[in-house]
N, CA, C and O atoms as a Tripos MOL2 file, in Angstrom:
@<TRIPOS>MOLECULE
protein
  288   287    72     0     0
PROTEIN
NO_CHARGES

@<TRIPOS>ATOM
      1 N           2.3640    3.3650    9.3680 N.3       1 MET1
      2 CA          3.6230    2.8480    9.8900 C.3       1 MET1
      3 C           3.6180    1.3250    9.7780 C.2       1 MET1
      4 O           2.6650    0.6730   10.2050 O.2       1 MET1
      5 N           4.6690    0.7650    9.2110 N.am      2 ALA2
      6 CA          4.7670   -0.6820    9.0190 C.3       2 ALA2
      7 C           5.0450   -1.3730   10.3490 C.2       2 ALA2
      8 O           5.6920   -0.8170   11.2370 O.2       2 ALA2
      9 N           4.5420   -2.5870   10.4620 N.am      3 ASP3
     10 CA          4.7830   -3.3880   11.6590 C.3       3 ASP3
     11 C           6.1120   -4.1070   11.4740 C.2       3 ASP3
     12 O           6.1860   -5.0680   10.7100 O.2       3 ASP3
     13 N           7.1510   -3.6680   12.1500 N.am      4 ILE4
     14 CA          8.5030   -4.1860   11.9850 C.3       4 ILE4
     15 C           8.5920   -5.6540   12.4010 C.2       4 ILE4
     16 O           9.3880   -6.3950   11.8240 O.2       4 ILE4
     17 N           7.8130   -6.0940   13.3690 N.am      5 CYS5
     18 CA          7.8950   -7.4570   13.8800 C.3       5 CYS5
     19 C           7.1360   -8.4710   13.0120 C.2       5 CYS5
     20 O           7.3040   -9.6790   13.1820 O.2       5 CYS5
     21 N           6.3230   -7.9970   12.1090 N.am      6 ARG6
     22 CA          5.5210   -8.9110   11.2820 C.3       6 ARG6
     23 C           6.4020   -9.5850   10.2360 C.2       6 ARG6
     24 O           7.1000   -8.9010    9.4890 O.2       6 ARG6
     25 N           6.3810  -10.9310   10.1710 N.am      7 PRO7
     26 CA          7.1740  -11.6070    9.1410 C.3       7 PRO7
     27 C           6.5670  -11.3660    7.7570 C.2       7 PRO7
     28 O           5.3600  -11.1640    7.6190 O.2       7 PRO7
     29 N           7.4150  -11.3900    6.7530 N.am      8 GLU8
     30 CA          6.9440  -11.2020    5.3840 C.3       8 GLU8
     31 C           6.0930  -12.3920    4.9520 C.2       8 GLU8
     32 O           6.3560  -13.5310    5.3390 O.2       8 GLU8
     33 N           5.0890  -12.1180    4.1600 N.am      9 LYS9
     34 CA          4.2150  -13.1620    3.6410 C.3       9 LYS9
     35 C           4.9830  -13.9850    2.6130 C.2       9 LYS9
     36 O           5.7610  -13.4320    1.8350 O.2       9 LYS9
     37 N           4.7690  -15.3190    2.6020 N.am     10 ASN10
     38 CA          5.4830  -16.1520    1.6440 C.3      10 ASN10
     39 C           4.5910  -17.1320    0.8770 C.2      10 ASN10
     40 O           5.0960  -17.9390    0.0970 O.2      10 ASN10
     41 N           3.2800  -17.0720    1.0870 N.am     11 GLN11
     42 CA          2.3170  -17.8790    0.3420 C.3      11 GLN11
     43 C           1.0710  -17.0530    0.0790 C.2      11 GLN11
     44 O           0.6850  -16.2220    0.9000 O.2      11 GLN11
     45 N           0.4330  -17.2840   -1.0810 N.am     12 TRP12
     46 CA         -0.7320  -16.5020   -1.4660 C.3      12 TRP12
     47 C          -1.8320  -17.4020   -2.0440 C.2      12 TRP12
     48 O          -2.0690  -17.3630   -3.2510 O.2      12 TRP12
     49 N          -2.5030  -18.2060   -1.2260 N.am     13 PRO13
     50 CA         -3.5730  -19.0610   -1.7510 C.3      13 PRO13
     51 C          -4.7370  -18.2560   -2.3200 C.2      13 PRO13
     52 O          -5.4580  -18.7390   -3.1930 O.2      13 PRO13
     53 N          -4.9230  -17.0380   -1.8340 N.am     14 GLU14
     54 CA         -6.0370  -16.2050   -2.2880 C.3      14 GLU14
     55 C          -5.8550  -15.6900   -3.7130 C.2      14 GLU14
     56 O          -6.7890  -15.1250   -4.2810 O.2      14 GLU14
     57 N          -4.6780  -15.8720   -4.2990 N.am     15 LEU15
     58 CA         -4.4290  -15.3670   -5.6480 C.3      15 LEU15
     59 C          -4.7820  -16.3650   -6.7540 C.2      15 LEU15
     60 O          -4.7740  -16.0090   -7.9320 O.2      15 LEU15
     61 N          -5.0880  -17.5960   -6.3880 N.am     16 VAL16
     62 CA         -5.4790  -18.5830   -7.4010 C.3      16 VAL16
     63 C          -6.7710  -18.1080   -8.0630 C.2      16 VAL16
     64 O          -7.7640  -17.8210   -7.3940 O.2      16 VAL16
     65 N          -6.7300  -18.0340   -9.3940 N.am     17 GLY17
     66 CA         -7.8920  -17.6250  -10.1680 C.3      17 GLY17
     67 C          -7.8540  -16.1880  -10.6620 C.2      17 GLY17
     68 O          -8.6720  -15.8000  -11.4970 O.2      17 GLY17
     69 N          -6.9090  -15.3870  -10.1540 N.am     18 ILE18
     70 CA         -6.8650  -13.9960  -10.6190 C.3      18 ILE18
     71 C          -5.7750  -13.8330  -11.6840 C.2      18 ILE18
     72 O          -4.9220  -14.7050  -11.8480 O.2      18 ILE18
     73 N          -5.8150  -12.7150  -12.4000 N.am     19 LYS19
     74 CA         -4.8410  -12.4350  -13.4550 C.3      19 LYS19
     75 C          -3.4280  -12.3150  -12.8830 C.2      19 LYS19
     76 O          -3.2320  -11.7760  -11.7930 O.2      19 LYS19
     77 N          -2.4600  -12.8160  -13.6230 N.am     20 ALA20
     78 CA         -1.0630  -12.8200  -13.1820 C.3      20 ALA20
     79 C          -0.5350  -11.4180  -12.9300 C.2      20 ALA20
     80 O           0.2470  -11.2210  -12.0000 O.2      20 ALA20
     81 N          -0.9380  -10.4410  -13.7270 N.am     21 THR21
     82 CA         -0.4470   -9.0740  -13.5410 C.3      21 THR21
     83 C          -0.8810   -8.5040  -12.1920 C.2      21 THR21
     84 O          -0.1180   -7.7990  -11.5320 O.2      21 THR21
     85 N          -2.0970   -8.8100  -11.7950 N.am     22 ILE22
     86 CA         -2.6000   -8.3590  -10.4920 C.3      22 ILE22
     87 C          -1.9040   -9.1230   -9.3770 C.2      22 ILE22
     88 O          -1.5300   -8.5420   -8.3580 O.2      22 ILE22
     89 N          -1.7300  -10.4290   -9.5710 N.am     23 ALA23
     90 CA         -1.0590  -11.2590   -8.5680 C.3      23 ALA23
     91 C           0.3650  -10.7770   -8.3310 C.2      23 ALA23
     92 O           0.8150  -10.7230   -7.1860 O.2      23 ALA23
     93 N           1.0730  -10.4300   -9.3850 N.am     24 GLU24
     94 CA          2.4470   -9.9400   -9.2500 C.3      24 GLU24
     95 C           2.4900   -8.6680   -8.4000 C.2      24 GLU24
     96 O           3.3440   -8.5330   -7.5240 O.2      24 GLU24
     97 N           1.5890   -7.7580   -8.6550 N.am     25 TYR25
     98 CA          1.5250   -6.5160   -7.8820 C.3      25 TYR25
     99 C           1.2920   -6.8100   -6.3930 C.2      25 TYR25
    100 O           1.9610   -6.2410   -5.5310 O.2      25 TYR25
    101 N           0.3380   -7.7030   -6.1000 N.am     26 ILE26
    102 CA          0.0040   -8.0280   -4.7070 C.3      26 ILE26
    103 C           1.1820   -8.6970   -4.0070 C.2      26 ILE26
    104 O           1.4960   -8.3690   -2.8630 O.2      26 ILE26
    105 N           1.8340   -9.6350   -4.6930 N.am     27 ILE27
    106 CA          2.9770  -10.3410   -4.1070 C.3      27 ILE27
    107 C           4.0820   -9.3620   -3.7400 C.2      27 ILE27
    108 O           4.6140   -9.4130   -2.6310 O.2      27 ILE27
    109 N           4.4290   -8.4790   -4.6530 N.am     28 LYS28
    110 CA          5.5030   -7.5130   -4.3900 C.3      28 LYS28
    111 C           5.1230   -6.5150   -3.2970 C.2      28 LYS28
    112 O           5.9890   -6.0330   -2.5660 O.2      28 LYS28
    113 N           3.8430   -6.2080   -3.1870 N.am     29 LYS29
    114 CA          3.3740   -5.3170   -2.1240 C.3      29 LYS29
    115 C           3.4380   -6.0110   -0.7640 C.2      29 LYS29
    116 O           3.8540   -5.4150    0.2300 O.2      29 LYS29
    117 N           3.0170   -7.2900   -0.7310 N.am     30 ASP30
    118 CA          3.0010   -8.0500    0.5200 C.3      30 ASP30
    119 C           4.3930   -8.4260    1.0100 C.2      30 ASP30
    120 O           4.6170   -8.5410    2.2150 O.2      30 ASP30
    121 N           5.3300   -8.6180    0.0840 N.am     31 ASN31
    122 CA          6.6740   -9.0380    0.4630 C.3      31 ASN31
    123 C           7.6980   -8.2720   -0.3690 C.2      31 ASN31
    124 O           8.0170   -8.6830   -1.4840 O.2      31 ASN31
    125 N           8.2110   -7.1760    0.1520 N.am     32 PRO32
    126 CA          9.1730   -6.3560   -0.5910 C.3      32 PRO32
    127 C          10.4860   -7.0620   -0.9080 C.2      32 PRO32
    128 O          11.2590   -6.5750   -1.7330 O.2      32 PRO32
    129 N          10.7520   -8.1960   -0.2720 N.am     33 ASN33
    130 CA         11.9710   -8.9600   -0.5730 C.3      33 ASN33
    131 C          11.8650   -9.7100   -1.9000 C.2      33 ASN33
    132 O          12.8820  -10.1210   -2.4580 O.2      33 ASN33
    133 N          10.6620   -9.8890   -2.4010 N.am     34 VAL34
    134 CA         10.4670  -10.5860   -3.6750 C.3      34 VAL34
    135 C          10.7770   -9.6050   -4.8030 C.2      34 VAL34
    136 O          10.0640   -8.6220   -5.0060 O.2      34 VAL34
    137 N          11.8490   -9.8910   -5.5270 N.am     35 GLU35
    138 CA         12.2570   -9.0550   -6.6530 C.3      35 GLU35
    139 C          11.8560   -9.6730   -7.9830 C.2      35 GLU35
    140 O          11.6690   -8.9620   -8.9700 O.2      35 GLU35
    141 N          11.7240  -10.9870   -8.0120 N.am     36 ASN36
    142 CA         11.4510  -11.7000   -9.2600 C.3      36 ASN36
    143 C          10.1600  -12.5020   -9.1610 C.2      36 ASN36
    144 O          10.0900  -13.5030   -8.4490 O.2      36 ASN36
    145 N           9.1470  -12.0510   -9.8790 N.am     37 VAL37
    146 CA          7.9140  -12.8140  -10.0270 C.3      37 VAL37
    147 C           7.9150  -13.3020  -11.4710 C.2      37 VAL37
    148 O           7.8160  -12.5090  -12.4080 O.2      37 VAL37
    149 N           8.0290  -14.6090  -11.6360 N.am     38 ILE38
    150 CA          8.1950  -15.1880  -12.9660 C.3      38 ILE38
    151 C           6.9060  -15.8930  -13.3570 C.2      38 ILE38
    152 O           6.4740  -16.8350  -12.6920 O.2      38 ILE38
    153 N           6.3010  -15.4300  -14.4380 N.am     39 VAL39
    154 CA          5.0270  -15.9730  -14.9180 C.3      39 VAL39
    155 C           5.3180  -17.0590  -15.9430 C.2      39 VAL39
    156 O           6.0210  -16.8300  -16.9280 O.2      39 VAL39
    157 N           4.7620  -18.2530  -15.6950 N.am     40 LEU40
    158 CA          4.9460  -19.3960  -16.5860 C.3      40 LEU40
    159 C           3.6170  -20.1030  -16.8070 C.2      40 LEU40
    160 O           2.7360  -20.0760  -15.9470 O.2      40 LEU40
    161 N           3.4830  -20.7250  -17.9480 N.am     41 LEU41
    162 CA          2.3280  -21.5610  -18.2200 C.3      41 LEU41
    163 C           2.4140  -22.8070  -17.3410 C.2      41 LEU41
    164 O           3.4830  -23.4040  -17.2170 O.2      41 LEU41
    165 N           1.3030  -23.1990  -16.7360 N.am     42 ALA42
    166 CA          1.2810  -24.3730  -15.8590 C.3      42 ALA42
    167 C           1.8770  -25.5750  -16.5850 C.2      42 ALA42
    168 O           1.5830  -25.8120  -17.7560 O.2      42 ALA42
    169 N           2.7090  -26.3230  -15.8830 N.am     43 GLY43
    170 CA          3.3600  -27.4900  -16.4570 C.3      43 GLY43
    171 C           4.7670  -27.2230  -16.9590 C.2      43 GLY43
    172 O           5.4990  -28.1570  -17.2880 O.2      43 GLY43
    173 N           5.1510  -25.9520  -17.0190 N.am     44 THR44
    174 CA          6.4940  -25.5900  -17.4480 C.3      44 THR44
    175 C           7.4870  -25.9440  -16.3540 C.2      44 THR44
    176 O           7.2170  -25.7110  -15.1760 O.2      44 THR44
    177 N           8.6210  -26.5000  -16.7240 N.am     45 GLY45
    178 CA          9.6550  -26.8560  -15.7630 C.3      45 GLY45
    179 C          10.3650  -25.6330  -15.2190 C.2      45 GLY45
    180 O          10.4310  -24.5950  -15.8780 O.2      45 GLY45
    181 N          10.8910  -25.7620  -14.0200 N.am     46 THR46
    182 CA         11.6380  -24.6720  -13.3720 C.3      46 THR46
    183 C          12.9030  -25.2420  -12.7560 C.2      46 THR46
    184 O          13.0910  -26.4570  -12.7050 O.2      46 THR46
    185 N          13.7610  -24.3590  -12.2940 N.am     47 THR47
    186 CA         14.9290  -24.8010  -11.5400 C.3      47 THR47
    187 C          14.4600  -25.2240  -10.1480 C.2      47 THR47
    188 O          13.3860  -24.8210   -9.7030 O.2      47 THR47
    189 N          15.2410  -26.0130   -9.4820 N.am     48 LYS48
    190 CA         14.8590  -26.5280   -8.1690 C.3      48 LYS48
    191 C          15.5450  -25.8030   -7.0170 C.2      48 LYS48
    192 O          15.3450  -26.1500   -5.8530 O.2      48 LYS48
    193 N          16.3510  -24.7960   -7.3410 N.am     49 ASP49
    194 CA         17.0170  -24.0440   -6.2840 C.3      49 ASP49
    195 C          16.0120  -23.1540   -5.5630 C.2      49 ASP49
    196 O          15.0270  -22.7100   -6.1520 O.2      49 ASP49
    197 N          16.2690  -22.8990   -4.2910 N.am     50 PHE50
    198 CA         15.3970  -22.0410   -3.4930 C.3      50 PHE50
    199 C          15.9700  -20.6390   -3.4710 C.2      50 PHE50
    200 O          17.1530  -20.4410   -3.1940 O.2      50 PHE50
    201 N          15.1120  -19.6590   -3.7680 N.am     51 ARG51
    202 CA         15.5120  -18.2470   -3.6890 C.3      51 ARG51
    203 C          14.4180  -17.4800   -2.9680 C.2      51 ARG51
    204 O          13.2500  -17.5370   -3.3540 O.2      51 ARG51
    205 N          14.7980  -16.7670   -1.9240 N.am     52 SER52
    206 CA         13.8230  -16.0310   -1.1180 C.3      52 SER52
    207 C          13.3300  -14.7620   -1.8110 C.2      52 SER52
    208 O          12.4240  -14.0940   -1.3120 O.2      52 SER52
    209 N          13.9180  -14.4290   -2.9510 N.am     53 ASP53
    210 CA         13.4970  -13.2310   -3.6880 C.3      53 ASP53
    211 C          12.6950  -13.5740   -4.9530 C.2      53 ASP53
    212 O          12.4870  -12.7180   -5.8130 O.2      53 ASP53
    213 N          12.2460  -14.8380   -5.0580 N.am     54 ARG54
    214 CA         11.5730  -15.2780   -6.2770 C.3      54 ARG54
    215 C          10.2470  -15.9790   -5.9740 C.2      54 ARG54
    216 O          10.1150  -16.7130   -4.9940 O.2      54 ARG54
    217 N           9.2690  -15.7250   -6.8540 N.am     55 VAL55
    218 CA          7.9950  -16.4390   -6.8250 C.3      55 VAL55
    219 C           7.6750  -16.8650   -8.2560 C.2      55 VAL55
    220 O           7.7180  -16.0490   -9.1770 O.2      55 VAL55
    221 N           7.3550  -18.1440   -8.4370 N.am     56 TRP56
    222 CA          6.8770  -18.6360   -9.7270 C.3      56 TRP56
    223 C           5.3640  -18.4710   -9.7490 C.2      56 TRP56
    224 O           4.6820  -18.8670   -8.8040 O.2      56 TRP56
    225 N           4.8350  -17.8900  -10.8200 N.am     57 LEU57
    226 CA          3.3840  -17.7670  -11.0040 C.3      57 LEU57
    227 C           2.9790  -18.6700  -12.1580 C.2      57 LEU57
    228 O           3.2650  -18.3710  -13.3170 O.2      57 LEU57
    229 N           2.3200  -19.7660  -11.8420 N.am     58 PHE58
    230 CA          1.8680  -20.6860  -12.8850 C.3      58 PHE58
    231 C           0.4540  -20.3140  -13.3010 C.2      58 PHE58
    232 O          -0.4470  -20.2000  -12.4700 O.2      58 PHE58
    233 N           0.2780  -20.1270  -14.6080 N.am     59 THR59
    234 CA         -0.9990  -19.6450  -15.1280 C.3      59 THR59
    235 C          -1.5670  -20.5950  -16.1760 C.2      59 THR59
    236 O          -0.8820  -21.4810  -16.6870 O.2      59 THR59
    237 N          -2.8490  -20.3750  -16.4750 N.am     60 ASN60
    238 CA         -3.4620  -21.0730  -17.6010 C.3      60 ASN60
    239 C          -3.2880  -20.2090  -18.8440 C.2      60 ASN60
    240 O          -2.6520  -19.1570  -18.7910 O.2      60 ASN60
    241 N          -3.8430  -20.6470  -19.9430 N.am     61 ILE61
    242 CA         -3.7030  -19.9410  -21.2140 C.3      61 ILE61
    243 C          -4.3000  -18.5360  -21.1680 C.2      61 ILE61
    244 O          -3.9100  -17.6690  -21.9510 O.2      61 ILE61
    245 N          -5.2430  -18.3080  -20.2550 N.am     62 ASP62
    246 CA         -5.8790  -16.9930  -20.1100 C.3      62 ASP62
    247 C          -5.0970  -16.0550  -19.1860 C.2      62 ASP62
    248 O          -5.5120  -14.9170  -18.9650 O.2      62 ASP62
    249 N          -3.9760  -16.5210  -18.6500 N.am     63 GLY63
    250 CA         -3.1630  -15.6780  -17.7730 C.3      63 GLY63
    251 C          -3.6460  -15.6210  -16.3430 C.2      63 GLY63
    252 O          -3.2810  -14.7110  -15.5980 O.2      63 GLY63
    253 N          -4.4700  -16.5880  -15.9470 N.am     64 ARG64
    254 CA         -4.9530  -16.6480  -14.5560 C.3      64 ARG64
    255 C          -4.1320  -17.6460  -13.7560 C.2      64 ARG64
    256 O          -3.7790  -18.7140  -14.2560 O.2      64 ARG64
    257 N          -3.8320  -17.2960  -12.5180 N.am     65 VAL65
    258 CA         -3.0270  -18.1320  -11.6330 C.3      65 VAL65
    259 C          -3.7810  -19.4370  -11.3310 C.2      65 VAL65
    260 O          -4.9540  -19.4140  -10.9590 O.2      65 VAL65
    261 N          -3.0880  -20.5730  -11.4980 N.am     66 VAL66
    262 CA         -3.7270  -21.8750  -11.2830 C.3      66 VAL66
    263 C          -3.1060  -22.6810  -10.1340 C.2      66 VAL66
    264 O          -3.6500  -23.7150   -9.7430 O.2      66 VAL66
    265 N          -1.9790  -22.2200   -9.5940 N.am     67 GLU67
    266 CA         -1.3420  -22.8640   -8.4490 C.3      67 GLU67
    267 C          -1.0160  -21.8020   -7.4060 C.2      67 GLU67
    268 O          -0.7430  -20.6500   -7.7430 O.2      67 GLU67
    269 N          -1.0460  -22.2000   -6.1380 N.am     68 MET68
    270 CA         -0.7580  -21.2440   -5.0650 C.3      68 MET68
    271 C           0.6850  -20.7330   -5.2010 C.2      68 MET68
    272 O           1.6330  -21.5160   -5.1480 O.2      68 MET68
    273 N           0.8400  -19.4220   -5.3740 N.am     69 PRO69
    274 CA          2.1970  -18.8560   -5.4310 C.3      69 PRO69
    275 C           2.8850  -18.9360   -4.0690 C.2      69 PRO69
    276 O           2.2780  -18.6610   -3.0340 O.2      69 PRO69
    277 N           4.1640  -19.3180   -4.0900 N.am     70 THR70
    278 CA          4.9670  -19.3620   -2.8620 C.3      70 THR70
    279 C           6.3640  -18.8420   -3.1620 C.2      70 THR70
    280 O           6.8410  -18.9290   -4.2930 O.2      70 THR70
    281 N           7.0030  -18.3080   -2.1510 N.am     71 VAL71
    282 CA          8.3930  -17.8740   -2.2900 C.3      71 VAL71
    283 C           9.2590  -19.1000   -2.5090 C.2      71 VAL71
    284 O           9.0330  -20.1420   -1.8930 O.2      71 VAL71
    285 N          10.2300  -18.9840   -3.3650 N.am     72 GLY72
    286 CA         11.1430  -20.0900   -3.5750 C.3      72 GLY72
    287 C          11.7250  -20.0520   -4.9200 C.2      72 GLY72
    288 O          12.5250  -20.9200   -5.2710 O.2      72 GLY72
@<TRIPOS>BOND
     1     1     2 1
     2     2     3 1
     3     3     4 2
     4     3     5 am
     5     5     6 1
     6     6     7 1
     7     7     8 2
     8     7     9 am
     9     9    10 1
    10    10    11 1
    11    11    12 2
    12    11    13 am
    13    13    14 1
    14    14    15 1
    15    15    16 2
    16    15    17 am
    17    17    18 1
    18    18    19 1
    19    19    20 2
    20    19    21 am
    21    21    22 1
    22    22    23 1
    23    23    24 2
    24    23    25 am
    25    25    26 1
    26    26    27 1
    27    27    28 2
    28    27    29 am
    29    29    30 1
    30    30    31 1
    31    31    32 2
    32    31    33 am
    33    33    34 1
    34    34    35 1
    35    35    36 2
    36    35    37 am
    37    37    38 1
    38    38    39 1
    39    39    40 2
    40    39    41 am
    41    41    42 1
    42    42    43 1
    43    43    44 2
    44    43    45 am
    45    45    46 1
    46    46    47 1
    47    47    48 2
    48    47    49 am
    49    49    50 1
    50    50    51 1
    51    51    52 2
    52    51    53 am
    53    53    54 1
    54    54    55 1
    55    55    56 2
    56    55    57 am
    57    57    58 1
    58    58    59 1
    59    59    60 2
    60    59    61 am
    61    61    62 1
    62    62    63 1
    63    63    64 2
    64    63    65 am
    65    65    66 1
    66    66    67 1
    67    67    68 2
    68    67    69 am
    69    69    70 1
    70    70    71 1
    71    71    72 2
    72    71    73 am
    73    73    74 1
    74    74    75 1
    75    75    76 2
    76    75    77 am
    77    77    78 1
    78    78    79 1
    79    79    80 2
    80    79    81 am
    81    81    82 1
    82    82    83 1
    83    83    84 2
    84    83    85 am
    85    85    86 1
    86    86    87 1
    87    87    88 2
    88    87    89 am
    89    89    90 1
    90    90    91 1
    91    91    92 2
    92    91    93 am
    93    93    94 1
    94    94    95 1
    95    95    96 2
    96    95    97 am
    97    97    98 1
    98    98    99 1
    99    99   100 2
   100    99   101 am
   101   101   102 1
   102   102   103 1
   103   103   104 2
   104   103   105 am
   105   105   106 1
   106   106   107 1
   107   107   108 2
   108   107   109 am
   109   109   110 1
   110   110   111 1
   111   111   112 2
   112   111   113 am
   113   113   114 1
   114   114   115 1
   115   115   116 2
   116   115   117 am
   117   117   118 1
   118   118   119 1
   119   119   120 2
   120   119   121 am
   121   121   122 1
   122   122   123 1
   123   123   124 2
   124   123   125 am
   125   125   126 1
   126   126   127 1
   127   127   128 2
   128   127   129 am
   129   129   130 1
   130   130   131 1
   131   131   132 2
   132   131   133 am
   133   133   134 1
   134   134   135 1
   135   135   136 2
   136   135   137 am
   137   137   138 1
   138   138   139 1
   139   139   140 2
   140   139   141 am
   141   141   142 1
   142   142   143 1
   143   143   144 2
   144   143   145 am
   145   145   146 1
   146   146   147 1
   147   147   148 2
   148   147   149 am
   149   149   150 1
   150   150   151 1
   151   151   152 2
   152   151   153 am
   153   153   154 1
   154   154   155 1
   155   155   156 2
   156   155   157 am
   157   157   158 1
   158   158   159 1
   159   159   160 2
   160   159   161 am
   161   161   162 1
   162   162   163 1
   163   163   164 2
   164   163   165 am
   165   165   166 1
   166   166   167 1
   167   167   168 2
   168   167   169 am
   169   169   170 1
   170   170   171 1
   171   171   172 2
   172   171   173 am
   173   173   174 1
   174   174   175 1
   175   175   176 2
   176   175   177 am
   177   177   178 1
   178   178   179 1
   179   179   180 2
   180   179   181 am
   181   181   182 1
   182   182   183 1
   183   183   184 2
   184   183   185 am
   185   185   186 1
   186   186   187 1
   187   187   188 2
   188   187   189 am
   189   189   190 1
   190   190   191 1
   191   191   192 2
   192   191   193 am
   193   193   194 1
   194   194   195 1
   195   195   196 2
   196   195   197 am
   197   197   198 1
   198   198   199 1
   199   199   200 2
   200   199   201 am
   201   201   202 1
   202   202   203 1
   203   203   204 2
   204   203   205 am
   205   205   206 1
   206   206   207 1
   207   207   208 2
   208   207   209 am
   209   209   210 1
   210   210   211 1
   211   211   212 2
   212   211   213 am
   213   213   214 1
   214   214   215 1
   215   215   216 2
   216   215   217 am
   217   217   218 1
   218   218   219 1
   219   219   220 2
   220   219   221 am
   221   221   222 1
   222   222   223 1
   223   223   224 2
   224   223   225 am
   225   225   226 1
   226   226   227 1
   227   227   228 2
   228   227   229 am
   229   229   230 1
   230   230   231 1
   231   231   232 2
   232   231   233 am
   233   233   234 1
   234   234   235 1
   235   235   236 2
   236   235   237 am
   237   237   238 1
   238   238   239 1
   239   239   240 2
   240   239   241 am
   241   241   242 1
   242   242   243 1
   243   243   244 2
   244   243   245 am
   245   245   246 1
   246   246   247 1
   247   247   248 2
   248   247   249 am
   249   249   250 1
   250   250   251 1
   251   251   252 2
   252   251   253 am
   253   253   254 1
   254   254   255 1
   255   255   256 2
   256   255   257 am
   257   257   258 1
   258   258   259 1
   259   259   260 2
   260   259   261 am
   261   261   262 1
   262   262   263 1
   263   263   264 2
   264   263   265 am
   265   265   266 1
   266   266   267 1
   267   267   268 2
   268   267   269 am
   269   269   270 1
   270   270   271 1
   271   271   272 2
   272   271   273 am
   273   273   274 1
   274   274   275 1
   275   275   276 2
   276   275   277 am
   277   277   278 1
   278   278   279 1
   279   279   280 2
   280   279   281 am
   281   281   282 1
   282   282   283 1
   283   283   284 2
   284   283   285 am
   285   285   286 1
   286   286   287 1
   287   287   288 2
@<TRIPOS>SUBSTRUCTURE
     1 MET1         2 RESIDUE 1 A MET
     2 ALA2         6 RESIDUE 1 A ALA
     3 ASP3        10 RESIDUE 1 A ASP
     4 ILE4        14 RESIDUE 1 A ILE
     5 CYS5        18 RESIDUE 1 A CYS
     6 ARG6        22 RESIDUE 1 A ARG
     7 PRO7        26 RESIDUE 1 A PRO
     8 GLU8        30 RESIDUE 1 A GLU
     9 LYS9        34 RESIDUE 1 A LYS
    10 ASN10       38 RESIDUE 1 A ASN
    11 GLN11       42 RESIDUE 1 A GLN
    12 TRP12       46 RESIDUE 1 A TRP
    13 PRO13       50 RESIDUE 1 A PRO
    14 GLU14       54 RESIDUE 1 A GLU
    15 LEU15       58 RESIDUE 1 A LEU
    16 VAL16       62 RESIDUE 1 A VAL
    17 GLY17       66 RESIDUE 1 A GLY
    18 ILE18       70 RESIDUE 1 A ILE
    19 LYS19       74 RESIDUE 1 A LYS
    20 ALA20       78 RESIDUE 1 A ALA
    21 THR21       82 RESIDUE 1 A THR
    22 ILE22       86 RESIDUE 1 A ILE
    23 ALA23       90 RESIDUE 1 A ALA
    24 GLU24       94 RESIDUE 1 A GLU
    25 TYR25       98 RESIDUE 1 A TYR
    26 ILE26      102 RESIDUE 1 A ILE
    27 ILE27      106 RESIDUE 1 A ILE
    28 LYS28      110 RESIDUE 1 A LYS
    29 LYS29      114 RESIDUE 1 A LYS
    30 ASP30      118 RESIDUE 1 A ASP
    31 ASN31      122 RESIDUE 1 A ASN
    32 PRO32      126 RESIDUE 1 A PRO
    33 ASN33      130 RESIDUE 1 A ASN
    34 VAL34      134 RESIDUE 1 A VAL
    35 GLU35      138 RESIDUE 1 A GLU
    36 ASN36      142 RESIDUE 1 A ASN
    37 VAL37      146 RESIDUE 1 A VAL
    38 ILE38      150 RESIDUE 1 A ILE
    39 VAL39      154 RESIDUE 1 A VAL
    40 LEU40      158 RESIDUE 1 A LEU
    41 LEU41      162 RESIDUE 1 A LEU
    42 ALA42      166 RESIDUE 1 A ALA
    43 GLY43      170 RESIDUE 1 A GLY
    44 THR44      174 RESIDUE 1 A THR
    45 GLY45      178 RESIDUE 1 A GLY
    46 THR46      182 RESIDUE 1 A THR
    47 THR47      186 RESIDUE 1 A THR
    48 LYS48      190 RESIDUE 1 A LYS
    49 ASP49      194 RESIDUE 1 A ASP
    50 PHE50      198 RESIDUE 1 A PHE
    51 ARG51      202 RESIDUE 1 A ARG
    52 SER52      206 RESIDUE 1 A SER
    53 ASP53      210 RESIDUE 1 A ASP
    54 ARG54      214 RESIDUE 1 A ARG
    55 VAL55      218 RESIDUE 1 A VAL
    56 TRP56      222 RESIDUE 1 A TRP
    57 LEU57      226 RESIDUE 1 A LEU
    58 PHE58      230 RESIDUE 1 A PHE
    59 THR59      234 RESIDUE 1 A THR
    60 ASN60      238 RESIDUE 1 A ASN
    61 ILE61      242 RESIDUE 1 A ILE
    62 ASP62      246 RESIDUE 1 A ASP
    63 GLY63      250 RESIDUE 1 A GLY
    64 ARG64      254 RESIDUE 1 A ARG
    65 VAL65      258 RESIDUE 1 A VAL
    66 VAL66      262 RESIDUE 1 A VAL
    67 GLU67      266 RESIDUE 1 A GLU
    68 MET68      270 RESIDUE 1 A MET
    69 PRO69      274 RESIDUE 1 A PRO
    70 THR70      278 RESIDUE 1 A THR
    71 VAL71      282 RESIDUE 1 A VAL
    72 GLY72      286 RESIDUE 1 A GLY
């Protein structure tokens, strides 16, 4: 049974260093409101608008997360 009072997770420092495909799965499991996990190479520009259903995953050339993923 889910804890209804628990706020959704919005930051994942523990995902730095793991593969983006695994990170995407964990993010969507931890926060069902996140519909869009967008994987980008570190240094790629993004829009500056805030969206509670989106997480940018910045990776290195090997597909490993290099920045802490956050909702936005």
